[in-house]
C-alpha positions as a Markdown table, in Angstrom:
| # | Residue | x | y | z |
|---|---|---|---|---|
| 1 | Gly | 0.0 | 0.0 | 0.0 |
| 2 | Tyr | 3.0 | 2.4 | 0.4 |
| 3 | Asp | 4.6 | 1.9 | -3.0 |
| 4 | Asp | 3.8 | 0.0 | -6.2 |
| 5 | Ala | 7.1 | 0.4 | -8.0 |
| 6 | Asp | 7.8 | -3.3 | -7.5 |
| 7 | Gly | 4.3 | -4.7 | -8.1 |
| 8 | Asp | 2.8 | -3.7 | -4.7 |
| 9 | Trp | 3.5 | -7.1 | -3.1 |
| 10 | Thr | 2.1 | -7.5 | 0.4 |
| 11 | Gly | 3.8 | -10.4 | 1.9 |
| 12 | Thr | 7.3 | -10.8 | 3.5 |
| 13 | Arg | 10.3 | -11.5 | 1.3 |
| 14 | Arg | 13.9 | -12.5 | 1.9 |
| 15 | Tyr | 16.3 | -11.1 | -0.7 |
| 16 | Phe | 20.0 | -11.6 | -1.4 |
| 17 | Ile | 20.8 | -7.9 | -1.8 |
| 18 | Val | 23.2 | -6.8 | -4.5 |
| 19 | Gly | 24.1 | -3.2 | -5.5 |
| 20 | Asp | 22.8 | -1.6 | -8.6 |
| 21 | Ser | 22.0 | 2.0 | -9.8 |
| 22 | Asp | 18.2 | 1.7 | -10.0 |
| 23 | Asn | 16.6 | 3.5 | -7.1 |
| 24 | Lys | 13.1 | 2.8 | -8.3 |
| 25 | His | 13.1 | -1.0 | -8.3 |
| 26 | Val | 14.5 | -3.9 | -6.3 |
| 27 | Gly | 16.8 | -5.7 | -8.6 |
| 28 | Ser | 18.0 | -8.3 | -6.1 |
| 29 | Ser | 16.9 | -11.8 | -6.3 |
| 30 | Val | 14.0 | -13.1 | -4.0 |
| 31 | Leu | 15.2 | -16.1 | -2.0 |
| 32 | Glu | 12.0 | -16.8 | -0.2 |
| 33 | Asp | 8.4 | -15.4 | -0.2 |
| 34 | Leu | 7.0 | -16.1 | 3.2 |
| 35 | Gly | 3.6 | -14.6 | 2.7 |
| 36 | Glu | 2.0 | -12.7 | 5.6 |
| 37 | Val | 4.4 | -12.7 | 8.6 |
| 38 | Asp | 3.8 | -11.0 | 12.0 |
| 39 | Met | 6.8 | -8.7 | 12.3 |
| 40 | Gly | 5.9 | -7.9 | 15.9 |
| 41 | Asp | 6.4 | -11.5 | 17.0 |
| 42 | Pro | 9.8 | -12.1 | 18.6 |
| 43 | Asp | 9.8 | -15.7 | 17.3 |
| 44 | Val | 9.7 | -14.4 | 13.7 |
| 45 | Leu | 12.8 | -12.2 | 14.4 |
| 46 | Ser | 14.5 | -15.1 | 16.1 |
| 47 | Asp | 13.8 | -17.4 | 13.1 |
| 48 | Phe | 15.2 | -14.8 | 10.7 |
| 49 | Leu | 18.4 | -14.4 | 12.6 |
| 50 | Leu | 19.0 | -18.2 | 12.9 |
| 51 | Trp | 18.2 | -18.6 | 9.1 |
| 52 | Ala | 20.6 | -15.7 | 8.2 |
| 53 | Asn | 23.4 | -17.2 | 10.4 |
| 54 | Asp | 22.9 | -20.7 | 8.9 |
| 55 | Ala | 22.5 | -19.6 | 5.3 |
| 56 | Tyr | 25.3 | -16.9 | 5.3 |
| 57 | Pro | 27.7 | -17.6 | 8.2 |
| 58 | Ala | 30.1 | -14.8 | 8.7 |
| 59 | Lys | 32.9 | -13.7 | 11.0 |
| 60 | His | 31.0 | -10.6 | 11.9 |
| 61 | Met | 27.3 | -10.0 | 12.2 |
| 62 | Ala | 25.2 | -6.9 | 12.9 |
| 63 | Leu | 21.5 | -6.5 | 13.4 |
| 64 | Val | 19.7 | -3.3 | 12.4 |
| 65 | Met | 16.2 | -2.7 | 13.6 |
| 66 | Trp | 14.2 | -0.1 | 11.6 |
| 67 | Asp | 10.8 | 1.3 | 12.7 |
| 68 | His | 9.3 | 3.7 | 15.2 |
| 69 | Gly | 11.1 | 3.4 | 18.5 |
| 70 | Asp | 9.9 | 4.0 | 22.0 |
| 71 | Gly | 13.0 | 3.2 | 24.1 |
| 72 | Trp | 12.4 | 1.3 | 27.4 |
| 73 | Ser | 8.7 | 0.8 | 27.4 |
| 74 | Ala | 6.0 | -1.8 | 26.9 |
| 75 | Arg | 5.9 | -0.7 | 23.2 |
| 76 | Met | 9.2 | -0.7 | 21.5 |
| 77 | Ile | 9.9 | -1.5 | 17.9 |
| 78 | Ser | 9.0 | -3.7 | 14.9 |
| 79 | Ser | 5.3 | -2.9 | 15.0 |
| 80 | Asp | 3.1 | -5.0 | 12.7 |
| 81 | Glu | 0.2 | -3.0 | 11.2 |
| 82 | Ser | -1.8 | -6.1 | 10.4 |
| 83 | Ser | -1.7 | -7.8 | 13.8 |
| 84 | Gly | -1.1 | -4.7 | 16.0 |
| 85 | Ser | 1.8 | -6.5 | 17.8 |
| 86 | Asp | 5.3 | -5.2 | 18.4 |
| 87 | Ile | 8.5 | -6.3 | 20.1 |
| 88 | Ser | 9.2 | -4.9 | 23.6 |
| 89 | Ile | 12.4 | -4.6 | 25.5 |
| 90 | Ala | 10.8 | -4.1 | 28.9 |
| 91 | Lys | 8.8 | -7.3 | 28.6 |
| 92 | Gly | 11.9 | -9.3 | 27.5 |
| 93 | Glu | 10.7 | -9.9 | 24.0 |
| 94 | Met | 13.7 | -8.5 | 22.3 |
| 95 | Ala | 16.0 | -10.6 | 24.5 |
| 96 | Ala | 13.9 | -13.7 | 23.7 |
| 97 | Ala | 14.4 | -13.1 | 20.0 |
| 98 | Leu | 18.2 | -12.7 | 20.4 |
| 99 | Glu | 18.9 | -15.5 | 22.9 |
| 100 | Pro | 18.8 | -18.5 | 20.4 |
| 101 | Leu | 21.2 | -16.8 | 18.0 |
| 102 | Val | 23.6 | -15.8 | 20.7 |
| 103 | Ala | 23.5 | -19.2 | 22.2 |
| 104 | Asp | 24.4 | -20.6 | 18.8 |
| 105 | Arg | 27.1 | -18.2 | 17.6 |
| 106 | Gly | 28.0 | -15.9 | 20.4 |
| 107 | Arg | 27.2 | -12.2 | 20.7 |
| 108 | Leu | 26.4 | -10.1 | 17.7 |
| 109 | Asp | 29.1 | -7.5 | 16.8 |
| 110 | Ile | 26.6 | -4.6 | 16.6 |
| 111 | Ile | 22.9 | -4.1 | 17.4 |
| 112 | Ala | 21.8 | -0.8 | 15.8 |
| 113 | Phe | 18.4 | 0.9 | 15.9 |
| 114 | Asp | 17.4 | 3.1 | 13.0 |
| 115 | Ala | 14.5 | 4.4 | 15.1 |
| 116 | Cys | 13.7 | 7.1 | 17.5 |
| 117 | Asn | 14.6 | 7.3 | 21.2 |
| 118 | Met | 16.5 | 4.0 | 21.5 |
| 119 | Ser | 19.8 | 5.3 | 22.9 |
| 120 | Thr | 19.0 | 5.0 | 26.6 |
| 121 | Trp | 21.0 | 3.3 | 29.4 |
| 122 | Glu | 18.1 | 0.9 | 30.0 |
| 123 | Val | 18.0 | -0.2 | 26.3 |
| 124 | Ala | 21.8 | -0.5 | 26.1 |
| 125 | Tyr | 21.9 | -2.5 | 29.4 |
| 126 | Ala | 19.2 | -4.8 | 28.1 |
| 127 | Met | 21.2 | -5.4 | 24.9 |
| 128 | Ser | 24.6 | -5.8 | 26.6 |
| 129 | Pro | 24.5 | -9.6 | 26.9 |
| 130 | Tyr | 23.7 | -9.9 | 23.2 |
| 131 | Ala | 26.1 | -7.6 | 21.3 |
| 132 | Asp | 29.5 | -6.0 | 21.6 |
| 133 | Tyr | 28.4 | -2.5 | 20.4 |
| 134 | Phe | 25.2 | -0.6 | 20.4 |
| 135 | Val | 24.3 | 2.2 | 17.9 |
| 136 | Ala | 21.2 | 4.3 | 18.4 |
| 137 | Ser | 19.8 | 7.8 | 18.7 |
| 138 | Glu | 18.8 | 9.5 | 22.0 |
| 139 | Thr | 16.1 | 11.5 | 20.3 |
| 140 | Thr | 13.9 | 11.5 | 17.2 |
| 141 | Val | 15.2 | 10.0 | 13.9 |
| 142 | Gly | 14.1 | 11.4 | 10.5 |
| 143 | Met | 13.7 | 9.4 | 7.3 |
| 144 | Ala | 17.4 | 9.6 | 6.5 |
| 145 | Gly | 18.4 | 7.7 | 9.6 |
| 146 | Leu | 21.5 | 5.4 | 9.4 |
| 147 | Gln | 23.6 | 5.8 | 6.3 |
| 148 | Tyr | 23.9 | 2.3 | 4.9 |
| 149 | Arg | 26.2 | 3.2 | 2.0 |
| 150 | Glu | 28.8 | 4.8 | 4.2 |
| 151 | Thr | 28.6 | 1.9 | 6.6 |
| 152 | Gln | 29.2 | -0.6 | 3.8 |
| 153 | Val | 32.2 | 1.5 | 2.6 |
| 154 | Ala | 33.6 | 1.3 | 6.1 |
| 155 | Met | 33.0 | -2.4 | 6.3 |
| 156 | Gly | 35.0 | -2.8 | 3.1 |
| 157 | Lys | 38.0 | -1.0 | 4.6 |
| 158 | Thr | 38.2 | -2.5 | 8.0 |
| 159 | Asp | 37.0 | -5.3 | 10.2 |
| 160 | Asp | 37.4 | -3.2 | 13.4 |
| 161 | Val | 33.9 | -3.4 | 14.8 |
| 162 | Ala | 34.4 | -0.3 | 17.0 |
| 163 | Ala | 35.3 | 1.8 | 14.0 |
| 164 | Ile | 32.3 | 0.5 | 12.0 |
| 165 | Ala | 30.0 | 1.3 | 14.9 |
| 166 | Asp | 31.5 | 4.8 | 15.2 |
| 167 | Glu | 31.0 | 5.3 | 11.4 |
| 168 | Met | 27.4 | 4.3 | 11.7 |
| 169 | Ala | 26.8 | 7.0 | 14.3 |
| 170 | Arg | 29.0 | 9.7 | 12.7 |
| 171 | Ser | 27.5 | 9.3 | 9.2 |
| 172 | Ala | 23.9 | 9.4 | 10.6 |
| 173 | Val | 24.7 | 12.8 | 12.1 |
| 174 | Glu | 27.1 | 14.4 | 9.6 |
| 175 | Ile | 25.5 | 13.1 | 6.4 |
| 176 | Gly | 22.0 | 12.1 | 7.4 |
| 177 | Glu | 21.7 | 15.3 | 9.5 |
| 178 | Glu | 20.2 | 13.4 | 12.4 |
| 179 | Trp | 20.2 | 15.3 | 15.7 |
| 180 | Thr | 22.0 | 12.7 | 17.7 |
| 181 | Tyr | 23.5 | 9.2 | 17.3 |
| 182 | Ala | 25.9 | 7.3 | 19.6 |
| 183 | Ala | 28.0 | 4.2 | 19.4 |
| 184 | Val | 28.4 | 2.5 | 22.8 |
| 185 | Asp | 30.9 | -0.2 | 23.9 |
| 186 | Leu | 28.6 | -2.6 | 25.7 |
| 187 | Ala | 31.5 | -4.2 | 27.5 |
| 188 | Lys | 31.5 | -1.1 | 29.7 |
| 189 | Ile | 28.0 | -1.8 | 30.9 |
| 190 | Arg | 27.6 | -5.5 | 30.3 |
| 191 | Ser | 25.2 | -7.3 | 32.7 |
| 192 | Pro | 27.0 | -9.7 | 35.1 |
| 193 | Trp | 24.2 | -12.2 | 34.4 |
| 194 | Pro | 24.5 | -12.7 | 30.6 |
| 195 | Ser | 21.8 | -15.4 | 30.5 |
| 196 | Thr | 19.3 | -13.5 | 32.5 |
| 197 | Arg | 16.5 | -11.8 | 30.5 |
| 198 | Leu | 15.4 | -8.5 | 31.8 |
| 199 | Gln | 11.7 | -8.4 | 32.6 |
| 200 | Glu | 9.3 | -5.5 | 33.2 |
| 201 | Pro | 10.8 | -3.0 | 35.7 |
| 202 | His | 9.5 | -2.8 | 39.2 |
| 203 | Leu | 8.7 | 0.9 | 39.9 |
């Protein structure tokens, strides 16, 4: 309903992304057409991560979540307009989605949020058992958000994860003109209980 440049398909597709110069159409090959999938279900995210790791194993792995963001709250990210569901950090749903992958391969290199209001201590702490670096904005994020081209260029030049996380934050602000973005070394705040999922806070 948002765009009909590629035939206005309505399901969920997995692509093998390759670069091209056509900004109006997706030229990459469709690997799978999953039909209607609930993107607010943490099991769906977990299944995708396990599939990606199995199908395309790599030395380094990053997860970028794109959507509206609401920080540490009952409502968080990855809202599904059909089901009305979303994935919450405060309820432990994001942790539940990440745990099977991290148990299988170890921590992700980077968890990044291309979404508003996600760079809070609470969110970073909740993500600390699951990644080495955390990239997010402390305030609202416009349509530009993270600059994926610049990030890919940086990835082609170095495998220094800290440098790549820094570039994600830098390019979002300096090129994307976002107000704020930060790269955080999660080792500095990592939970001493790496297998413990954070539940709803007691206020």
